[in-house]
Biopython code that builds the backbone (N, CA, C, O; Angstrom):
import numpy as np
from Bio.PDB.StructureBuilder import StructureBuilder

atoms = [
    (1, "UNK", "N", (12.045, -11.285, 8.065)),
    (1, "UNK", "CA", (10.457, -11.059, 8.180)),
    (1, "UNK", "C", (9.526, -12.287, 7.766)),
    (1, "UNK", "O", (9.539, -12.809, 6.651)),
    (2, "UNK", "N", (8.779, -12.640, 8.752)),
    (2, "UNK", "CA", (7.828, -13.810, 8.233)),
    (2, "UNK", "C", (7.221, -13.777, 6.788)),
    (2, "UNK", "O", (7.042, -12.668, 6.285)),
    (3, "UNK", "N", (6.935, -14.753, 6.175)),
    (3, "UNK", "CA", (6.306, -14.713, 4.777)),
    (3, "UNK", "C", (4.726, -14.380, 5.081)),
    (3, "UNK", "O", (4.084, -13.548, 4.439)),
    (4, "UNK", "N", (4.266, -15.071, 6.033)),
    (4, "UNK", "CA", (2.507, -14.627, 6.277)),
    (4, "UNK", "C", (2.626, -13.110, 6.374)),
    (4, "UNK", "O", (1.685, -12.581, 5.784)),
    (5, "UNK", "N", (3.381, -12.323, 6.864)),
    (5, "UNK", "CA", (3.286, -10.937, 7.122)),
    (5, "UNK", "C", (3.343, -10.007, 5.832)),
    (5, "UNK", "O", (2.829, -8.889, 5.782)),
    (6, "UNK", "N", (3.923, -10.517, 4.969)),
    (6, "UNK", "CA", (4.351, -9.946, 3.588)),
    (6, "UNK", "C", (3.435, -10.642, 2.482)),
    (6, "UNK", "O", (3.829, -10.470, 1.329)),
    (7, "UNK", "N", (2.379, -11.335, 2.633)),
    (7, "UNK", "CA", (1.730, -11.793, 1.509)),
    (7, "UNK", "C", (0.094, -11.419, 1.960)),
    (7, "UNK", "O", (-0.276, -11.586, 3.123)),
    (8, "UNK", "N", (-0.660, -10.990, 1.085)),
    (8, "UNK", "CA", (-2.233, -10.797, 1.390)),
    (8, "UNK", "C", (-2.648, -12.361, 2.270)),
    (8, "UNK", "O", (-2.181, -13.493, 2.141)),
    (9, "UNK", "N", (-3.778, -11.784, 3.228)),
    (9, "UNK", "CA", (-4.166, -13.003, 3.796)),
    (9, "UNK", "C", (-4.931, -14.139, 3.054)),
    (9, "UNK", "O", (-5.295, -13.825, 1.920)),
    (10, "UNK", "N", (-5.253, -15.420, 3.476)),
    (10, "UNK", "CA", (-5.512, -16.477, 2.601)),
    (10, "UNK", "C", (-7.220, -15.849, 2.378)),
    (10, "UNK", "O", (-7.973, -15.249, 3.144)),
    (11, "UNK", "N", (-7.320, -16.180, 1.380)),
    (11, "UNK", "CA", (-8.873, -15.919, 0.659)),
    (11, "UNK", "C", (-8.989, -14.456, 0.112)),
    (11, "UNK", "O", (-10.065, -14.000, -0.274)),
    (12, "UNK", "N", (-7.832, -13.757, 0.103)),
    (12, "UNK", "CA", (-7.925, -12.453, -0.259)),
    (12, "UNK", "C", (-6.813, -12.633, -1.980)),
    (12, "UNK", "O", (-5.620, -12.935, -2.008)),
    (13, "UNK", "N", (-7.673, -12.346, -3.145)),
    (13, "UNK", "CA", (-7.215, -12.275, -4.259)),
    (13, "UNK", "C", (-6.994, -10.762, -4.965)),
    (13, "UNK", "O", (-7.971, -10.079, -5.272)),
    (14, "UNK", "N", (-5.669, -10.325, -5.184)),
    (14, "UNK", "CA", (-5.672, -8.887, -5.588)),
    (14, "UNK", "C", (-5.468, -8.906, -7.048)),
    (14, "UNK", "O", (-4.833, -9.755, -7.675)),
    (15, "UNK", "N", (-6.021, -7.969, -7.475)),
    (15, "UNK", "CA", (-5.600, -7.423, -8.557)),
    (15, "UNK", "C", (-4.041, -6.882, -9.182)),
    (15, "UNK", "O", (-3.418, -6.051, -8.521)),
    (16, "UNK", "N", (-3.578, -7.306, -10.234)),
    (16, "UNK", "CA", (-2.402, -7.071, -10.459)),
    (16, "UNK", "C", (-1.944, -5.751, -9.949)),
    (16, "UNK", "O", (-0.914, -5.777, -9.276)),
    (17, "UNK", "N", (-2.652, -4.336, -10.191)),
    (17, "UNK", "CA", (-2.409, -3.388, -9.974)),
    (17, "UNK", "C", (-2.503, -3.043, -8.190)),
    (17, "UNK", "O", (-1.884, -2.105, -7.686)),
    (18, "UNK", "N", (-3.241, -3.832, -7.531)),
    (18, "UNK", "CA", (-3.448, -4.077, -6.078)),
    (18, "UNK", "C", (-1.903, -4.994, -5.637)),
    (18, "UNK", "O", (-1.241, -4.700, -4.642)),
    (19, "UNK", "N", (-1.653, -5.759, -6.292)),
    (19, "UNK", "CA", (-0.617, -6.402, -5.932)),
    (19, "UNK", "C", (0.622, -6.025, -5.840)),
    (19, "UNK", "O", (1.467, -6.461, -5.059)),
    (20, "UNK", "N", (0.791, -4.839, -7.001)),
    (20, "UNK", "CA", (1.970, -4.000, -7.239)),
    (20, "UNK", "C", (1.889, -2.956, -6.005)),
    (20, "UNK", "O", (2.947, -2.727, -5.419)),
    (21, "UNK", "N", (1.004, -2.469, -5.678)),
    (21, "UNK", "CA", (0.811, -1.662, -4.650)),
    (21, "UNK", "C", (1.377, -2.183, -3.068)),
    (21, "UNK", "O", (2.260, -1.708, -2.355)),
    (22, "UNK", "N", (0.535, -3.272, -2.881)),
    (22, "UNK", "CA", (1.039, -4.546, -1.794)),
    (22, "UNK", "C", (2.559, -4.665, -1.853)),
    (22, "UNK", "O", (3.230, -4.457, -0.842)),
    (23, "UNK", "N", (3.113, -4.995, -3.017)),
    (23, "UNK", "CA", (4.650, -5.293, -3.015)),
    (23, "UNK", "C", (5.534, -4.136, -2.529)),
    (23, "UNK", "O", (6.446, -4.214, -1.707)),
    (24, "UNK", "N", (5.057, -2.941, -3.249)),
    (24, "UNK", "CA", (5.752, -1.695, -2.854)),
    (24, "UNK", "C", (5.705, -1.593, -1.197)),
    (24, "UNK", "O", (6.689, -1.638, -0.459)),
    (25, "UNK", "N", (4.491, -1.462, -0.846)),
    (25, "UNK", "CA", (4.068, -1.414, 0.604)),
    (25, "UNK", "C", (4.994, -2.514, 1.672)),
    (25, "UNK", "O", (5.528, -2.163, 2.724)),
    (26, "UNK", "N", (5.006, -3.477, 1.268)),
    (26, "UNK", "CA", (5.901, -4.767, 1.757)),
    (26, "UNK", "C", (7.419, -4.370, 1.986)),
    (26, "UNK", "O", (8.202, -4.878, 2.790)),
    (27, "UNK", "N", (7.659, -3.288, 1.041)),
    (27, "UNK", "CA", (9.356, -3.096, 1.076)),
    (27, "UNK", "C", (9.526, -2.074, 2.355)),
    (27, "UNK", "O", (10.636, -1.963, 2.875)),
    (28, "UNK", "N", (8.338, -1.292, 2.877)),
    (28, "UNK", "CA", (8.313, -0.495, 3.828)),
    (28, "UNK", "C", (7.549, -0.731, 5.133)),
    (28, "UNK", "O", (7.482, 0.087, 6.050)),
    (29, "UNK", "N", (7.067, -1.758, 5.116)),
    (29, "UNK", "CA", (6.270, -2.063, 6.511)),
    (29, "UNK", "C", (5.817, -3.568, 6.567)),
    (29, "UNK", "O", (5.507, -4.331, 5.653)),
    (30, "UNK", "N", (5.886, -3.783, 8.126)),
    (30, "UNK", "CA", (5.818, -5.157, 8.168)),
    (30, "UNK", "C", (4.202, -5.596, 8.037)),
    (30, "UNK", "O", (3.767, -6.747, 7.992)),
    (31, "UNK", "N", (3.567, -4.554, 7.996)),
    (31, "UNK", "CA", (2.074, -4.650, 8.049)),
    (31, "UNK", "C", (1.605, -4.276, 6.738)),
    (31, "UNK", "O", (0.661, -3.508, 6.923)),
    (32, "UNK", "N", (1.806, -4.447, 5.472)),
    (32, "UNK", "CA", (1.228, -4.013, 4.344)),
    (32, "UNK", "C", (-0.123, -4.386, 4.166)),
    (32, "UNK", "O", (-0.803, -3.517, 3.621)),
    (33, "UNK", "N", (-0.800, -5.601, 4.519)),
    (33, "UNK", "CA", (-2.135, -5.697, 4.241)),
    (33, "UNK", "C", (-3.045, -4.822, 5.192)),
    (33, "UNK", "O", (-3.755, -3.962, 4.671)),
    (34, "UNK", "N", (-3.059, -5.009, 6.626)),
    (34, "UNK", "CA", (-3.890, -3.987, 7.429)),
    (34, "UNK", "C", (-3.557, -2.460, 6.965)),
    (34, "UNK", "O", (-4.435, -1.703, 7.380)),
    (35, "UNK", "N", (-2.679, -1.878, 6.323)),
    (35, "UNK", "CA", (-2.335, -0.418, 5.939)),
    (35, "UNK", "C", (-3.026, -0.322, 4.623)),
    (35, "UNK", "O", (-3.768, 0.654, 4.508)),
    (36, "UNK", "N", (-2.941, -1.098, 3.651)),
    (36, "UNK", "CA", (-3.690, -1.012, 2.492)),
    (36, "UNK", "C", (-5.250, -1.292, 2.558)),
    (36, "UNK", "O", (-5.997, -0.823, 1.699)),
    (37, "UNK", "N", (-5.722, -2.082, 3.618)),
    (37, "UNK", "CA", (-7.063, -2.199, 3.614)),
    (37, "UNK", "C", (-8.075, -1.147, 4.497)),
    (37, "UNK", "O", (-9.274, -0.869, 4.499)),
    (38, "UNK", "N", (-6.896, -0.747, 5.220)),
    (38, "UNK", "CA", (-7.589, 0.054, 6.443)),
    (38, "UNK", "C", (-7.815, 1.958, 5.450)),
    (38, "UNK", "O", (-8.765, 2.739, 5.399)),
    (39, "UNK", "N", (-6.340, 1.991, 4.817)),
    (39, "UNK", "CA", (-6.581, 3.394, 4.271)),
    (39, "UNK", "C", (-7.581, 3.163, 3.064)),
    (39, "UNK", "O", (-8.432, 4.007, 2.784)),
    (40, "UNK", "N", (-7.458, 2.170, 2.477)),
    (40, "UNK", "CA", (-8.468, 2.059, 1.075)),
    (40, "UNK", "C", (-10.073, 2.238, 1.439)),
    (40, "UNK", "O", (-10.919, 2.843, 0.781)),
    (41, "UNK", "N", (-10.224, 1.573, 2.606)),
    (41, "UNK", "CA", (-11.700, 1.539, 3.019)),
    (41, "UNK", "C", (-12.259, 3.018, 3.439)),
    (41, "UNK", "O", (-13.386, 3.481, 3.265)),
    (42, "UNK", "N", (-11.201, 3.562, 3.998)),
    (42, "UNK", "CA", (-11.127, 5.218, 4.467)),
    (42, "UNK", "C", (-11.652, 6.019, 3.410)),
    (42, "UNK", "O", (-12.393, 6.968, 3.668)),
    (43, "UNK", "N", (-11.289, 5.680, 2.083)),
    (43, "UNK", "CA", (-11.716, 6.592, 0.967)),
    (43, "UNK", "C", (-12.673, 5.880, 0.096)),
    (43, "UNK", "O", (-13.156, 6.453, -0.881)),
    (44, "UNK", "N", (-12.985, 4.609, 0.412)),
    (44, "UNK", "CA", (-13.968, 3.840, -0.045)),
    (44, "UNK", "C", (-14.015, 3.034, -1.196)),
    (44, "UNK", "O", (-14.976, 2.715, -1.896)),
    (45, "UNK", "N", (-12.606, 2.707, -1.294)),
    (45, "UNK", "CA", (-12.198, 1.898, -2.352)),
    (45, "UNK", "C", (-12.211, 0.539, -1.895)),
    (45, "UNK", "O", (-12.497, 0.246, -0.734)),
    (46, "UNK", "N", (-11.825, -0.532, -3.023)),
    (46, "UNK", "CA", (-11.788, -2.131, -2.732)),
    (46, "UNK", "C", (-10.252, -2.218, -2.887)),
    (46, "UNK", "O", (-9.683, -2.021, -3.961)),
    (47, "UNK", "N", (-9.600, -2.540, -1.684)),
    (47, "UNK", "CA", (-8.278, -2.968, -1.668)),
    (47, "UNK", "C", (-7.493, -3.924, -2.561)),
    (47, "UNK", "O", (-6.312, -3.980, -2.902)),
    (48, "UNK", "N", (-8.552, -4.638, -2.809)),
    (48, "UNK", "CA", (-8.465, -6.032, -3.704)),
    (48, "UNK", "C", (-8.204, -5.633, -5.241)),
    (48, "UNK", "O", (-7.503, -6.332, -5.973)),
    (49, "UNK", "N", (-8.893, -4.325, -5.707)),
    (49, "UNK", "CA", (-8.947, -4.016, -6.895)),
    (49, "UNK", "C", (-8.764, -2.536, -7.079)),
    (49, "UNK", "O", (-9.715, -1.891, -7.521)),
    (50, "UNK", "N", (-7.707, -1.975, -6.804)),
    (50, "UNK", "CA", (-7.660, -0.451, -6.957)),
    (50, "UNK", "C", (-7.199, -0.032, -8.792)),
    (50, "UNK", "O", (-6.540, -0.644, -9.633)),
    (51, "UNK", "N", (-7.743, 0.952, -8.803)),
    (51, "UNK", "CA", (-7.574, 1.554, -10.078)),
    (51, "UNK", "C", (-6.467, 2.778, -9.795)),
    (51, "UNK", "O", (-6.037, 3.079, -8.681)),
    (52, "UNK", "N", (-6.131, 3.371, -10.982)),
    (52, "UNK", "CA", (-5.219, 4.351, -10.746)),
    (52, "UNK", "C", (-5.498, 5.607, -9.951)),
    (52, "UNK", "O", (-4.768, 6.112, -9.098)),
    (53, "UNK", "N", (-6.583, 5.992, -10.340)),
    (53, "UNK", "CA", (-7.635, 6.971, -9.470)),
    (53, "UNK", "C", (-7.264, 6.766, -7.912)),
    (53, "UNK", "O", (-6.779, 7.647, -7.202)),
    (54, "UNK", "N", (-7.568, 5.480, -7.512)),
    (54, "UNK", "CA", (-7.650, 5.137, -6.165)),
    (54, "UNK", "C", (-6.337, 5.208, -6.002)),
    (54, "UNK", "O", (-6.073, 5.932, -5.042)),
    (55, "UNK", "N", (-5.429, 4.785, -6.507)),
    (55, "UNK", "CA", (-4.012, 4.908, -5.732)),
    (55, "UNK", "C", (-3.332, 6.566, -5.884)),
    (55, "UNK", "O", (-2.421, 6.965, -5.159)),
    (56, "UNK", "N", (-3.834, 7.207, -6.720)),
    (56, "UNK", "CA", (-3.785, 8.779, -6.534)),
    (56, "UNK", "C", (-3.943, 8.861, -5.180)),
    (56, "UNK", "O", (-3.071, 9.174, -4.370)),
    (57, "UNK", "N", (-5.362, 8.500, -4.904)),
    (57, "UNK", "CA", (-5.986, 9.249, -3.684)),
    (57, "UNK", "C", (-5.305, 8.635, -2.395)),
    (57, "UNK", "O", (-5.189, 9.335, -1.389)),
    (58, "UNK", "N", (-4.791, 7.141, -2.426)),
    (58, "UNK", "CA", (-4.004, 6.337, -1.416)),
    (58, "UNK", "C", (-2.452, 6.827, -0.871)),
    (58, "UNK", "O", (-2.028, 6.728, 0.280)),
    (59, "UNK", "N", (-1.716, 7.406, -2.107)),
    (59, "UNK", "CA", (-0.286, 7.786, -1.604)),
    (59, "UNK", "C", (-0.153, 8.683, -0.449)),
    (59, "UNK", "O", (0.734, 8.515, 0.387)),
    (60, "UNK", "N", (-0.935, 9.543, -0.389)),
    (60, "UNK", "CA", (-0.540, 10.313, 1.134)),
    (60, "UNK", "C", (-0.862, 9.674, 2.120)),
    (60, "UNK", "O", (-0.052, 9.532, 3.035)),
    (61, "UNK", "N", (-2.213, 9.092, 2.186)),
    (61, "UNK", "CA", (-2.464, 8.354, 3.536)),
    (61, "UNK", "C", (-1.528, 7.146, 3.924)),
    (61, "UNK", "O", (-1.081, 6.892, 5.042)),
    (62, "UNK", "N", (-1.340, 6.480, 2.778)),
    (62, "UNK", "CA", (-0.008, 5.357, 2.898)),
    (62, "UNK", "C", (1.014, 5.834, 3.559)),
    (62, "UNK", "O", (1.328, 5.499, 4.701)),
    (63, "UNK", "N", (1.705, 6.823, 2.706)),
    (63, "UNK", "CA", (2.757, 7.703, 3.238)),
    (63, "UNK", "C", (2.858, 7.964, 4.702)),
    (63, "UNK", "O", (3.821, 7.690, 5.418)),
    (64, "UNK", "N", (1.726, 8.536, 5.058)),
    (64, "UNK", "CA", (1.581, 8.930, 6.392)),
    (64, "UNK", "C", (1.678, 7.909, 7.366)),
    (64, "UNK", "O", (2.302, 8.029, 8.420)),
    (65, "UNK", "N", (1.090, 6.956, 7.024)),
    (65, "UNK", "CA", (1.013, 5.654, 7.798)),
    (65, "UNK", "C", (2.318, 5.087, 7.915)),
    (65, "UNK", "O", (2.644, 4.815, 9.071)),
    (66, "UNK", "N", (3.245, 4.810, 6.914)),
    (66, "UNK", "CA", (4.393, 4.351, 6.939)),
    (66, "UNK", "C", (5.225, 5.087, 7.860)),
    (66, "UNK", "O", (5.830, 4.510, 8.762)),
    (67, "UNK", "N", (5.291, 6.464, 7.658)),
    (67, "UNK", "CA", (5.966, 7.652, 8.231)),
    (67, "UNK", "C", (5.559, 7.299, 9.931)),
    (67, "UNK", "O", (6.454, 7.168, 10.765)),
    (68, "UNK", "N", (4.447, 7.204, 10.200)),
    (68, "UNK", "CA", (4.041, 7.431, 11.587)),
    (68, "UNK", "C", (4.533, 5.974, 12.195)),
    (68, "UNK", "O", (4.830, 5.991, 13.389)),
    (69, "UNK", "N", (4.622, 4.996, 11.652)),
    (69, "UNK", "CA", (4.839, 3.588, 12.243)),
    (69, "UNK", "C", (6.600, 3.323, 12.093)),
    (69, "UNK", "O", (7.295, 2.624, 12.830)),
    (70, "UNK", "N", (6.995, 4.056, 10.995)),
    (70, "UNK", "CA", (8.440, 3.579, 10.723)),
    (70, "UNK", "C", (9.243, 4.710, 10.776)),
    (70, "UNK", "O", (10.025, 4.897, 11.708)),
    (71, "UNK", "N", (9.103, 5.510, 9.807)),
    (71, "UNK", "CA", (9.800, 6.859, 9.926)),
    (71, "UNK", "C", (9.630, 7.840, 9.129)),
    (71, "UNK", "O", (9.192, 7.310, 8.108)),
    (72, "UNK", "N", (9.717, 9.155, 8.921)),
    (72, "UNK", "CA", (9.340, 10.111, 8.000)),
    (72, "UNK", "C", (10.040, 9.869, 6.591)),
    (72, "UNK", "O", (9.503, 10.182, 5.529)),
    (73, "UNK", "N", (11.391, 9.235, 6.701)),
    (73, "UNK", "CA", (12.155, 9.019, 5.506)),
    (73, "UNK", "C", (11.716, 7.737, 4.917)),
    (73, "UNK", "O", (11.951, 7.618, 3.715)),
    (74, "UNK", "N", (11.046, 6.616, 5.592)),
    (74, "UNK", "CA", (10.217, 5.754, 4.976)),
    (74, "UNK", "C", (8.989, 6.018, 4.145)),
    (74, "UNK", "O", (8.727, 5.555, 3.035)),
    (75, "UNK", "N", (8.186, 6.964, 4.988)),
    (75, "UNK", "CA", (7.049, 7.500, 4.349)),
    (75, "UNK", "C", (7.491, 7.960, 3.234)),
    (75, "UNK", "O", (7.089, 7.337, 2.252)),
    (76, "UNK", "N", (8.205, 8.868, 3.025)),
    (76, "UNK", "CA", (8.690, 9.879, 1.851)),
    (76, "UNK", "C", (9.173, 8.959, 0.661)),
    (76, "UNK", "O", (8.954, 9.080, -0.545)),
    (77, "UNK", "N", (9.933, 7.954, 1.384)),
    (77, "UNK", "CA", (10.508, 7.056, 0.084)),
    (77, "UNK", "C", (9.331, 6.070, -0.381)),
    (77, "UNK", "O", (9.475, 5.647, -1.528)),
    (78, "UNK", "N", (8.197, 5.632, 0.305)),
    (78, "UNK", "CA", (7.098, 5.160, -0.148)),
    (78, "UNK", "C", (6.494, 5.863, -1.275)),
    (78, "UNK", "O", (6.183, 5.316, -2.333)),
    (79, "UNK", "N", (6.305, 7.398, -0.939)),
    (79, "UNK", "CA", (5.346, 8.140, -1.561)),
    (79, "UNK", "C", (5.790, 8.208, -3.087)),
    (79, "UNK", "O", (5.181, 8.041, -4.143)),
    (80, "UNK", "N", (7.203, 8.546, -2.738)),
    (80, "UNK", "CA", (8.124, 8.864, -4.175)),
    (80, "UNK", "C", (8.060, 7.355, -4.817)),
    (80, "UNK", "O", (8.359, 7.627, -5.980)),
    (81, "UNK", "N", (7.924, 6.404, -4.800)),
    (81, "UNK", "CA", (8.070, 4.827, -5.131)),
    (81, "UNK", "C", (6.550, 4.616, -5.914)),
    (81, "UNK", "O", (6.325, 4.257, -7.070)),
    (82, "UNK", "N", (5.565, 5.000, -4.764)),
    (82, "UNK", "CA", (4.172, 4.988, -5.568)),
    (82, "UNK", "C", (3.993, 6.006, -6.649)),
    (82, "UNK", "O", (3.466, 5.646, -7.702)),
    (83, "UNK", "N", (4.373, 7.214, -6.490)),
    (83, "UNK", "CA", (4.409, 8.088, -7.562)),
    (83, "UNK", "C", (4.788, 7.539, -8.831)),
    (83, "UNK", "O", (4.048, 7.131, -9.727)),
    (84, "UNK", "N", (5.934, 7.580, -8.792)),
    (84, "UNK", "CA", (6.700, 6.753, -10.020)),
    (84, "UNK", "C", (5.900, 5.664, -10.698)),
    (84, "UNK", "O", (5.593, 5.755, -11.886)),
    (85, "UNK", "N", (5.592, 4.725, -10.007)),
    (85, "UNK", "CA", (5.001, 3.607, -10.318)),
    (85, "UNK", "C", (3.561, 4.004, -10.992)),
    (85, "UNK", "O", (3.114, 3.159, -11.768)),
    (86, "UNK", "N", (2.962, 4.915, -10.835)),
    (86, "UNK", "CA", (1.244, 5.218, -11.428)),
    (86, "UNK", "C", (1.794, 6.230, -12.650)),
    (86, "UNK", "O", (1.012, 6.373, -13.590)),
    (87, "UNK", "N", (3.031, 6.920, -12.714)),
    (87, "UNK", "CA", (3.238, 7.593, -13.719)),
    (87, "UNK", "C", (4.043, 6.690, -15.086)),
    (87, "UNK", "O", (4.330, 7.076, -16.219)),
    (88, "UNK", "N", (4.215, 5.534, -14.500)),
    (88, "UNK", "CA", (4.926, 4.826, -15.764)),
    (88, "UNK", "C", (3.793, 4.503, -17.250)),
    (88, "UNK", "O", (4.241, 3.967, -18.264)),
]
sb = StructureBuilder()
sb.init_structure("model")
sb.init_model(0)
sb.init_chain("A")
sb.init_seg("    ")
for serial, (resi, resn, name, xyz) in enumerate(atoms, 1):
    if name == "N":
        sb.init_residue(resn, " ", resi, " ")
    sb.init_atom(name, np.array(xyz, "f"), 0.0, 1.0, " ", f" {name:<3s}", serial, name[0])
structure = sb.get_structure()
């Protein structure tokens, strides 16, 4: 996969928590930034500065997006990975 597809766009600086979510998404989709940005904006949060409550709200929409464009299994795996991440 091209490096530019699995990194945030130039000029975007992610908080440590947002970067962790981005890195997880990168394992499940070739388009982590568009998915994270779109779903974050739909729930009214800044994708570059996510908090735990925002991530809790994003898990379902992100998993559905991955399931839709990749596979239901990938969507479920993403959901489980994000849930484990925020429970630590």
